[in-house]
C-alpha positions in Angstrom: 105.1 77.5 106.8 103.2 74.5 105.5 103.3 74.1 101.7 104.4 71.5 99.2 105.8 71.2 95.7 104.0 69.6 92.7 106.3 68.3 89.9 105.3 67.2 86.5 108.3 64.9 85.2 107.3 63.5 81.9 103.9 62.1 82.0 102.9 62.0 85.7 102.6 64.3 88.6 104.7 63.9 91.6 104.3 65.3 95.1 107.2 66.5 97.3 107.1 66.7 101.0 106.6 70.2 102.4 109.6 72.2 102.6 110.6 75.3 104.8 112.2 78.4 103.5 115.5 78.8 105.4 117.0 82.2 104.4 116.4 83.8 107.8 116.1 82.1 111.2 115.1 83.4 114.6 118.4 85.0 115.6 118.8 87.1 112.6 121.2 89.7 114.2 123.5 87.3 116.1 127.0 87.1 114.9 128.7 83.8 116.2 132.0 84.7 117.6 133.4 81.1 116.7 133.0 81.8 112.9 136.3 82.8 111.2 135.6 85.9 109.1 137.1 87.9 106.2 138.3 91.4 106.5 134.8 92.7 105.5 133.2 90.7 108.3 131.7 88.1 106.2 132.0 84.4 107.2 135.2 82.7 105.7 133.7 79.5 104.6 137.0 78.3 103.1 138.9 78.6 106.4 140.2 75.4 108.1 137.6 73.0 109.6 137.4 73.4 113.4 138.4 70.5 115.7 137.3 69.3 119.0 139.5 69.2 122.2 140.0 65.4 121.4 141.4 66.5 117.8 138.4 65.0 115.9 136.8 67.2 113.2 134.0 69.3 114.7 130.9 68.7 112.6 128.8 71.0 114.9 126.7 73.7 113.0 123.7 74.2 110.9 124.0 72.4 107.6 121.9 72.3 104.5 122.2 70.2 101.3 123.8 72.1 98.3 121.5 72.3 95.2 122.2 70.2 92.2 123.0 72.2 88.9 119.9 73.0 87.0 121.1 71.1 83.9 120.9 68.0 86.1 117.6 68.9 87.7 115.7 70.0 84.7 115.3 66.4 83.1 113.8 65.2 86.2 111.2 68.0 86.8 110.5 69.4 83.5 109.2 73.0 82.9 109.6 75.3 86.0 106.3 77.0 84.8 104.4 74.0 85.8 105.6 74.2 89.3 103.1 75.6 91.7 103.6 76.3 95.5 104.5 79.9 96.2 107.9 80.2 98.0 109.4 76.9 96.7 112.0 76.8 94.1 113.3 73.6 92.7 116.6 75.1 92.0 117.4 74.8 95.6 117.0 70.9 95.7 119.3 68.1 95.3 118.5 65.9 92.4 118.6 62.9 94.7 115.6 64.4 96.6 113.6 64.0 93.3 115.1 60.7 92.3 117.6 58.7 94.4 118.5 56.8 91.2 119.1 60.0 89.1 122.6 58.8 88.2 121.3 55.7 86.4 119.9 55.2 83.0 116.4 53.6 83.2 117.7 50.2 82.0 120.5 50.2 84.5 118.6 51.0 87.7 119.2 48.5 90.4 115.5 48.2 91.2 113.9 44.8 91.5 111.0 44.4 89.0 108.6 43.6 91.8 109.6 46.8 93.6 109.3 49.0 90.5 105.7 47.7 90.2 105.1 48.8 93.9 106.6 52.4 93.5 104.7 54.6 95.8 104.2 58.2 96.0 105.5 59.6 99.3 102.9 61.0 101.8 102.7 64.7 101.5 104.1 66.0 104.9 101.5 68.5 105.2 98.7 66.1 105.2 100.1 63.2 107.2 102.3 65.1 109.6 104.4 61.9 109.8 108.2 61.8 109.5 110.0 61.6 106.2 112.6 59.0 105.4 116.4 58.9 105.3 118.2 60.0 103.3 115.1 61.9 101.8 114.9 64.3 104.6 118.6 65.5 104.3 118.2 66.0 100.6 115.4 68.6 100.6 116.4 72.3 101.4 115.7 72.3 105.1 118.5 72.7 107.5 119.8 70.3 110.3 121.7 71.3 113.3 124.5 69.0 114.3 125.4 68.9 118.1 128.7 66.9 118.6 130.2 65.4 121.8 132.8 62.8 122.3 130.4 59.8 122.4 127.2 61.2 120.8 125.9 63.3 118.0 122.5 64.7 117.9 121.0 65.9 114.6 118.0 68.2 115.0 116.1 68.6 111.8 114.1 71.6 111.1 111.6 69.6 109.0 109.1 67.9 111.3 111.3 68.8 114.3 113.0 65.5 114.1 115.8 64.4 116.2 118.4 61.8 115.1 120.8 60.2 117.6 124.2 59.0 116.5 126.2 56.9 119.2 129.9 57.0 119.0 130.6 55.1 122.2 131.2 51.6 120.5 127.6 50.2 121.1 125.9 48.0 118.5 122.2 48.4 117.3 119.9 46.3 119.5 119.6 42.7 118.3 115.9 42.6 119.1 114.8 46.0 117.9 111.4 47.6 117.0 111.6 49.2 113.5 111.8 53.1 113.7 111.2 55.9 111.4 114.9 57.0 111.5 116.5 53.7 112.4 119.2 53.1 114.9 122.4 55.0 114.1 126.0 54.3 115.3 129.2 56.0 114.2 132.9 55.7 114.1 135.8 57.8 112.9 138.0 56.7 110.0 140.7 59.3 110.1 138.8 62.6 109.6 135.7 61.0 108.1 132.8 60.2 110.2 131.0 57.0 109.2 127.3 56.6 110.3 125.8 53.2 109.9 122.0 53.1 110.3 119.7 49.9 110.4 116.4 49.0 112.0 114.1 51.2 109.8 110.4 50.7 109.4 109.3 50.4 105.8 106.7 53.4 105.9 108.9 55.9 104.1 110.4 56.5 100.6 113.9 57.3 99.7 112.9 60.2 97.6 110.0 62.2 96.0 109.5 59.6 93.2 108.5 57.2 95.9 111.4 54.6 95.5 110.7 52.2 98.4 112.6 50.3 100.9 112.1 47.4 103.2 112.9 46.9 107.0 116.2 45.5 105.7 117.5 49.0 104.6 121.1 49.6 105.6 122.4 53.1 105.1 126.0 54.0 105.4 126.8 57.7 105.3 130.4 59.2 105.3 130.8 62.8 106.3 134.1 64.8 105.7 134.3 68.3 106.6 136.7 69.6 104.1 136.9 73.1 105.4 134.9 75.4 107.4 131.8 75.8 105.2 131.6 72.6 103.3 131.0 69.0 104.1 131.3 66.1 101.5 128.8 63.3 102.0 128.7 59.9 100.4 125.7 57.7 101.1 125.5 53.9 100.3 122.2 52.4 100.2 121.8 48.6 100.7 118.6 46.8 100.6 118.6 43.4 99.0 114.7 42.9 99.1 114.2 46.0 97.0 117.5 46.7 95.1 119.7 44.2 93.1 122.9 45.7 94.6 124.2 48.6 96.8 124.4 52.0 95.2 126.0 55.3 96.1 125.1 58.9 96.0 127.5 61.9 96.6 126.6 65.4 97.6 127.7 68.5 99.5 126.3 70.0 102.7 126.7 73.8 103.0 127.2 75.4 106.5 124.6 78.1 107.3 126.5 80.6 109.4 125.0 82.9 112.0 121.9 80.9 111.6 119.6 78.6 113.4 116.9 76.0 112.6 113.2 77.2 112.8 110.4 75.6 114.9 108.1 73.5 112.6 104.8 72.3 113.8 102.9 70.4 111.1 99.6 70.1 113.0 99.1 73.8 113.7 96.6 75.3 111.4 96.7 72.3 109.2 94.2 72.6 106.3 95.5 70.5 103.5 93.9 67.2 104.5 90.4 68.3 103.8 91.5 69.5 100.3 93.5 66.4 99.6 90.5 64.2 100.5 88.6 65.6 97.7 
């Protein structure tokens, strides 16, 4: 399912990377026996968060960002009637997917003047078939499956079939490293909160649909706290002194998608957008 969204905030058009509808997955009739349920059989998303045998919070599951209230999205995207891309609904998006600096007034944005002049439109995923950046890929309504072991977490992203590796075994990022699309991620536990540090990015992606850039010095710190069975609080700190005058934070919620799975996504299959975009 390859499509993308066109937004028209204020006076310019903005292209958001292709998203994938996530209401149904392949195993639509499977009921996960590990999920607590209410008397009527529905998943009890307010039940206690599960724990692993070593008593750590178990973050395993299929997660998707919670949408921002429409009152916070509308100033960024304008009139919904100007949206075209059947199947997409901007009410499913986080405001930070549109603008990572959504919480700042224009005069308070921590963006260096030279970086503001270089604002770039992100590549449409359907035309380039290249990975999207972090945290952008987690802020659009496509799910990710977390697979947790004591020393390692794998995050399989439905969008672009990406795989992110988070090492919990105490290792440090390589000193002599090649920049990567998703960087090098290491994690540690602070109480019941998982802290993931990621460095070593290339500079080929954007932080959001607005095209806010980053350099290879980007350092992302994300804190994940599973407060109950169905909700995970996320706080992300962005630090990039070449592009931004100071570190800044965003906070959002991930919702568990119970009895669900991630879909297979193949960007290159039946790709017909490039010919149209080149015109």
